[in-house]
C-alpha positions in Angstrom: -28.8 87.4 -17.8 -32.1 89.2 -17.8 -32.1 89.3 -21.6 -31.5 85.5 -21.7 -34.3 84.9 -19.3 -36.7 87.0 -21.5 -35.7 85.1 -24.6 -36.3 81.8 -22.8 -39.7 83.0 -21.5 -40.7 84.1 -25.0 -39.7 80.7 -26.4 -41.7 78.8 -23.7 -44.7 81.0 -24.4 -44.3 80.4 -28.1 -44.1 76.6 -27.6 -47.2 76.8 -25.3 -49.0 78.6 -28.0 -48.1 75.9 -30.5 -49.2 73.1 -28.2 -52.5 74.9 -27.5 -53.1 75.5 -31.2 -52.3 71.8 -31.9 -54.6 70.6 -29.2 -57.4 72.8 -30.6 -56.7 71.4 -34.1 -56.8 67.9 -32.8 -60.1 68.5 -31.0 -61.6 70.1 -34.1 -60.5 67.3 -36.4 -61.6 64.7 -34.0 -65.1 66.1 -34.2 -64.9 66.3 -38.0 -63.7 62.8 -38.7 -66.1 61.3 -36.0 -69.1 62.8 -37.9 -67.9 61.3 -41.2 -67.2 57.9 -39.6 -70.6 57.7 -38.0 -72.2 57.8 -41.4 -69.5 55.4 -42.8 -68.0 58.1 -45.0 -64.5 56.7 -44.4 -62.9 58.3 -47.4 -63.7 61.8 -46.1 -62.8 60.8 -42.5 -59.3 59.6 -43.4 -57.5 63.0 -43.7 -58.7 64.6 -40.4 -58.4 61.3 -38.6 -54.8 60.9 -39.8 -54.0 64.4 -38.6 -55.3 63.7 -35.1 -53.8 60.2 -34.9 -50.3 61.4 -35.8 -50.4 64.5 -33.6 -52.5 63.5 -30.6 -52.9 59.6 -30.6 -53.9 59.5 -26.9 -56.5 62.3 -27.2 -59.5 59.8 -27.4 -60.0 56.1 -27.8 -62.0 57.0 -30.9 -58.7 57.5 -32.7 -58.3 53.7 -32.6 -61.9 52.6 -32.8 -62.8 54.7 -35.8 -59.2 54.4 -37.0 -59.5 50.7 -37.4 -62.7 51.1 -39.5 -61.1 53.8 -41.7 -57.9 51.8 -42.3 -59.9 48.6 -43.1 -61.8 50.6 -45.7 -58.6 52.0 -47.2 -57.1 48.5 -47.3 -60.2 47.2 -49.2 -60.1 50.1 -51.7 -56.4 50.0 -52.4 -53.9 47.8 -54.2 -50.2 47.0 -54.4 -47.7 49.1 -52.3 -50.5 51.5 -51.2 -52.5 48.6 -49.8 -49.4 47.2 -48.0 -48.8 50.6 -46.4 -52.3 50.7 -45.1 -52.0 47.1 -43.7 -48.8 48.1 -41.9 -50.5 51.2 -40.6 -53.3 49.1 -39.1 -50.9 46.7 -37.5 -49.2 49.7 -35.9 -52.5 51.1 -34.8 -53.3 47.8 -32.9 -49.9 48.1 -31.2 -50.4 51.7 -30.2 -53.9 51.1 -29.0 -52.6 48.6 -26.5 -49.9 51.1 -25.4 -52.1 54.2 -25.0 -55.2 52.5 -23.7 -54.1 49.2 -22.1 -57.4 48.9 -20.2 -59.3 48.8 -23.5 -56.9 46.9 -25.7 -55.2 44.1 -23.8 -52.2 42.0 -24.8 -54.5 39.2 -26.2 -56.5 41.8 -28.1 -53.4 43.3 -29.8 -52.0 39.9 -30.8 -55.3 38.6 -32.0 -56.1 41.7 -34.1 -52.6 41.6 -35.6 -52.7 37.8 -36.2 -56.1 37.8 -37.9 -55.3 40.8 -40.0 -52.1 39.1 -41.3 -54.0 35.9 -41.8 -56.9 37.6 -43.7 -54.5 39.5 -45.9 -52.3 36.4 -46.4 -49.1 38.1 -45.4 -48.0 35.6 -42.7 -47.4 31.8 -42.7 -49.6 29.4 -40.8 -46.8 29.0 -38.2 -46.4 32.7 -37.7 -50.1 33.3 -37.1 -50.3 30.3 -34.8 -47.4 31.5 -32.7 -49.0 34.9 -32.3 -52.3 33.4 -31.2 -50.4 30.9 -29.0 -48.7 33.8 -27.2 -52.0 35.5 -26.7 -53.7 32.4 -25.4 -50.9 31.4 -23.0 -50.0 34.9 -21.7 -53.5 36.6 -21.6 -56.1 33.8 -21.7 -58.7 35.7 -19.7 -59.0 38.3 -22.5 -58.8 35.7 -25.3 -62.5 35.7 -26.2 -62.5 36.1 -29.9 -64.4 33.1 -31.3 -62.8 33.3 -34.7 -59.4 33.5 -33.2 -60.0 30.4 -31.1 -60.9 28.4 -34.2 -58.0 29.7 -36.2 -55.6 28.9 -33.3 -56.7 25.3 -33.0 -57.2 24.7 -36.7 -53.6 25.8 -37.4 -52.3 23.7 -34.6 -53.9 20.6 -36.3 -52.4 21.7 -39.6 -48.9 22.0 -38.1 -49.4 18.6 -36.6 -50.1 17.2 -40.0 -46.8 18.6 -41.3 -44.9 17.2 -38.3 -44.2 20.6 -36.6 -46.4 19.8 -33.6 -47.0 16.5 -31.8 -50.3 14.9 -31.1 -50.1 15.6 -27.3 -49.9 19.3 -28.1 -53.1 19.0 -30.1 -54.9 17.1 -27.4 -53.8 19.4 -24.6 -54.7 22.5 -26.5 -58.1 21.0 -27.5 -58.9 20.6 -23.8 -57.8 24.1 -23.0 -59.7 25.7 -25.9 -62.7 23.6 -25.0 -62.6 24.9 -21.4 -62.3 28.5 -22.6 -65.3 28.1 -24.9 -67.3 26.5 -22.1 -66.3 29.3 -19.8 -67.5 31.9 -22.3 -70.8 30.1 -22.8 -71.3 29.8 -19.0 -70.9 33.6 -18.7 -73.7 34.1 -21.3 -75.9 31.5 -19.6 -75.4 33.3 -16.2 -76.6 36.5 -17.8 -79.6 34.8 -19.3 -80.5 33.2 -16.0 -80.7 36.6 -14.4 -83.0 37.9 -17.1 -85.2 34.9 -17.7 -87.8 35.7 -15.0 -88.2 39.2 -16.5 -88.5 37.8 -20.0 -91.2 35.4 -18.9 -93.0 38.1 -17.0 -92.7 40.6 -19.9 -91.0 43.2 -17.8 -87.6 43.4 -19.6 -86.3 46.9 -20.4 -85.0 47.7 -23.9 -81.5 47.6 -22.6 -82.0 44.1 -21.1 -83.6 42.9 -24.3 -80.4 44.0 -26.2 -78.3 42.3 -23.6 -80.2 39.1 -24.0 -80.0 39.2 -27.8 -76.2 39.8 -27.6 -75.8 36.9 -25.1 -77.9 34.6 -27.3 -75.9 35.5 -30.4 -72.5 35.1 -28.7 -73.5 31.8 -27.2 -74.7 30.5 -30.6 -71.4 31.6 -32.1 -69.3 29.8 -29.5 -71.4 26.7 -29.9 -70.7 26.7 -33.7 -67.0 27.2 -33.1 -67.0 24.3 -30.7 -68.6 22.1 -33.4 -66.1 23.3 -36.0 -63.2 22.6 -33.6 -64.5 19.0 -33.0 -64.8 18.6 -36.8 -61.3 19.9 -37.3 -60.0 17.4 -34.7 -61.9 14.7 -36.5 -60.5 11.2 -36.3 -57.4 12.3 -34.4 -59.2 12.0 -31.1 -61.5 9.0 -31.7 -61.1 5.8 -29.6 -59.3 4.0 -32.4 -56.5 6.6 -32.2 -56.6 7.4 -28.5 -56.4 3.9 -27.2 -53.2 2.8 -29.1 -51.5 6.1 -28.2 -52.2 5.8 -24.5 -51.5 2.1 -24.4 -48.1 2.7 -25.9 -47.2 5.3 -23.3 -49.0 3.8 -20.3 -46.0 2.0 -18.7 -43.7 5.0 -19.1 -46.3 7.6 -18.0 -48.4 5.7 -15.4 -46.6 7.5 -12.5 -47.2 11.0 -14.1 -50.4 12.4 -12.4 -50.9 15.1 -15.0 -50.6 12.6 -17.9 -52.9 10.1 -16.3 -55.6 12.6 -15.5 -55.5 14.0 -19.0 -55.8 10.6 -20.5 -58.7 9.6 -18.3 -60.5 12.8 -18.9 -60.1 12.5 -22.7 -61.1 8.9 -22.9 -64.2 9.7 -20.9 -65.2 12.7 -23.0 -64.7 10.6 -26.2 -66.8 7.8 -24.7 -64.0 5.2 -24.7 -64.9 4.0 -21.2 -65.7 0.4 -22.2 -62.1 -0.3 -23.1 -59.9 -2.1 -20.5 -57.4 0.7 -20.8 -59.8 3.1 -19.2 -60.0 0.8 -16.2 -56.2 0.7 -15.9 -56.0 4.5 -16.2 -58.7 5.1 -13.6 -57.0 2.7 -11.2 -53.7 4.5 -11.8 -55.3 7.9 -11.0 -56.9 6.5 -7.9 -53.5 5.3 -6.7 -51.8 8.5 -7.5 -54.4 11.1 -6.5 -57.8 10.0 -5.1 -59.9 13.1 -5.7 -63.4 13.9 -6.6 -62.6 13.1 -10.3 -61.3 9.7 -9.3 -64.5 8.7 -7.5 -66.5 10.0 -10.4 -64.6 7.8 -12.9 -64.9 4.8 -10.5 -68.6 5.5 -10.5 -68.6 5.4 -14.3 -66.8 2.0 -14.3 -69.4 0.6 -11.9 -72.2 2.0 -13.9 -70.8 0.4 -17.0 -70.8 -2.9 -15.1 -74.5 -2.4 -14.2 -73.7 -1.8 -10.5 -75.9 1.3 -10.2 -75.9 1.2 -6.4 -72.1 1.2 -6.3 -72.0 3.9 -9.0 -74.3 6.2 -7.0 -72.2 5.6 -3.9 -69.0 6.7 -5.7 -70.8 9.6 -7.4 -72.0 10.8 -4.0 -68.4 10.5 -2.7 -67.3 12.6 -5.6 -69.8 15.2 -4.8 -68.6 15.4 -1.2 -65.1 16.1 -2.3 -65.9 18.4 -5.2 -65.6 22.2 -4.6 -66.5 23.4 -8.0 -70.2 24.1 -8.2 -70.5 23.4 -11.9 -68.8 20.0 -11.6 -70.9 19.2 -8.6 -74.0 19.9 -10.7 -72.9 17.6 -13.4 -72.3 14.8 -11.0 -75.8 15.3 -9.4 -77.2 15.2 -12.9 -75.4 11.9 -13.6 -77.0 10.4 -10.5 -80.4 11.7 -11.6 -80.0 9.9 -15.0 -79.2 6.6 -13.2 -82.3 6.8 -11.0 -84.4 7.7 -14.1 -83.1 4.7 -15.9 -83.9 2.5 -12.9 -87.5 3.9 -12.8 -87.1 5.8 -9.5 -88.7 9.1 -10.7 -88.9 10.8 -7.3 -85.2 10.3 -6.5 -84.3 11.2 -10.1 -86.1 14.5 -9.6 -84.4 15.1 -6.3 -81.0 14.8 -7.8 -81.9 16.9 -10.8 -83.0 19.6 -8.5 -79.7 19.3 -6.6 -78.0 19.7 -9.9 -79.6 23.0 -10.7 -79.1 24.0 -7.1 -75.4 23.8 -7.8 -75.4 25.0 -11.3 -78.4 27.2 -12.2 -77.6 27.1 -15.9 -77.8 23.3 -16.2 -80.8 23.4 -18.5 -80.7 19.6 -19.2 -81.6 18.9 -15.6 -84.9 20.9 -16.0 -85.6 18.9 -19.2 -85.0 15.7 -17.4 -87.6 16.6 -14.7 -90.0 17.8 -17.4 -89.6 14.4 -19.1 -90.3 12.6 -15.8 -93.5 14.6 -15.5 -94.6 13.9 -19.0 -93.9 10.2 -18.6 -96.1 10.2 -15.5 -99.2 11.7 -17.1 -101.2 8.5 -17.1 -100.4 7.8 -13.5 -101.4 11.2 -12.1 -105.1 11.9 -12.3 -108.4 10.2 -12.2 -109.8 11.7 -15.3 -108.5 12.2 -18.8 -108.4 16.0 -18.3 -106.4 15.7 -15.1 -103.9 13.3 -16.7 -103.4 15.6 -19.7 -103.0 18.6 -17.3 -99.7 17.0 -16.3 -98.3 18.2 -19.7 -98.8 21.8 -18.6 -96.7 21.1 -15.6 -94.1 19.4 -17.8 -94.1 22.4 -20.2 -93.6 24.9 -17.3 -90.6 22.9 -16.1 -89.1 22.6 -19.6 -89.3 26.4 -20.1 -86.8 26.7 -17.2 -84.2 25.0 -19.3 -83.9 28.2 -21.4 -81.2 29.3 -19.0 -78.9 27.2 -21.2 -78.8 29.1 -24.4 -77.5 26.1 -26.3 -80.8 24.2 -25.6 -83.2 27.0 -26.6 -84.3 25.3 -29.9 -84.7 22.0 -28.2 -86.6 23.6 -25.3 -89.0 25.4 -27.6 -89.7 22.1 -29.5 -90.2 20.2 -26.3 -92.6 22.8 -24.8 -94.6 22.9 -28.0 -94.9 19.1 -28.0 -96.1 19.1 -24.4 -98.6 21.9 -25.0 -100.1 20.0 -28.0 -100.8 17.0 -25.6 -102.2 19.3 -22.9 -106.0 20.0 -22.7 -107.3 22.2 -25.6 -109.5 25.2 -25.1 -112.5 23.0 -25.9 -111.4 20.6 -23.2 -111.0 23.5 -20.7 -114.5 24.8 -21.5 -116.1 21.3 -21.2 -114.3 20.7 -17.8 -115.6 23.9 -16.2 -112.1 24.3 -14.6 -110.9 27.4 -16.4 -109.0 29.6 -13.9 -109.0 26.9 -11.3 -106.2 24.4 -10.4 -105.6 20.7 -10.8 -103.8 18.9 -7.9 -101.7 15.8 -8.4 -101.7 13.1 -5.7 -99.0 10.9 -7.3 -95.3 11.2 -6.7 -95.2 14.5 -8.7 -97.3 16.3 -6.1 -98.3 20.0 -6.3 -100.8 21.4 -8.7 -101.1 23.4 -12.0 -103.3 26.3 -12.8 -105.8 25.8 -15.6 -105.6 28.6 -18.1 -108.5 31.1 -18.3 -110.4 31.1 -21.6 
């Protein structure tokens, strides 16, 4: 018995020694391949990486981060059966990454990485790639943030519709969901920019914050391009000429289906099909089924179409009172602001535009609206030419605030430049003797603006 115990103990100590040696080898090889990978010497990194990946996959996330780069390099440099083997290895790596480090590689990440790899290497059908992305989108939408994957997902759905494998309702429903997702991602970027904007204007941003801003701007631009590409892919499928006959055909059978009616109303509104009698029928059906904030908003649209601006504003205000989503509330306030602007009531237009940004700080177009109101009032605000032109400084300052919406940055810069060209020049400032002082406005705009120092 004692002898057996000694043998068992020796075996355990031997195994422990093996495990210890293996762990040391893994740590050493991790350090070796990491140094190679950092300088993009993936050929030299492959052997030590493979050793660690096979023996100690959960040692460090670097096994998967660098492993992806190494295997992509090997795929690019190989052919035939060898290339196929590396592709399979990378597909397996994505799967294991999700298993060993689920907080870093979520379900959506795994499926997206695998689907895009298969798509890029042309080893899967359109339907197979779509199904993988569809699973990722429906089961883990919060982590589905890959812009390329969003486009491939929707693009392949349209392709499958063209071959009769998906119906048009699927295309429209997914278009709405993907659009919402893109809008959500852009909103996140805009919120980050809104926090950094004051520091950017004051010139007090740290290097880290500058990098964050640059990344946010890049991501926002990418999502904006993807949104345009998705609209282009949808093409004529969702124009009024196609939507109206489709909804007209299904109206009698579906008019009691709240979900269908809401979807139809929303889509016709977004595609500017609001002048058709069918839109009226759909809005009335929605109002009968579920009188919500959205319903009053669309009733306001109908009244505005019929030039009943007073009734439209009343319905929009009712919509605001029922709305709980701050972003939607901001959009409704903005809609009211545009009505008052069109009717020539600049003061009320500004009031509602300010309410709009009060609800949604990233609603840059509301700042541009106010800036436009100021610029349009230049000739009415001041007793001298200098005072009148000084209004353009105030307009430019307001327009700059619209930079919180990254999608508007080019337009904002052009608008600000235009206003500054119309504002007093350095020669004008010198002649006025007002450098460093302020100009007050006694018109509806009110307030004042500081005259730049020379």
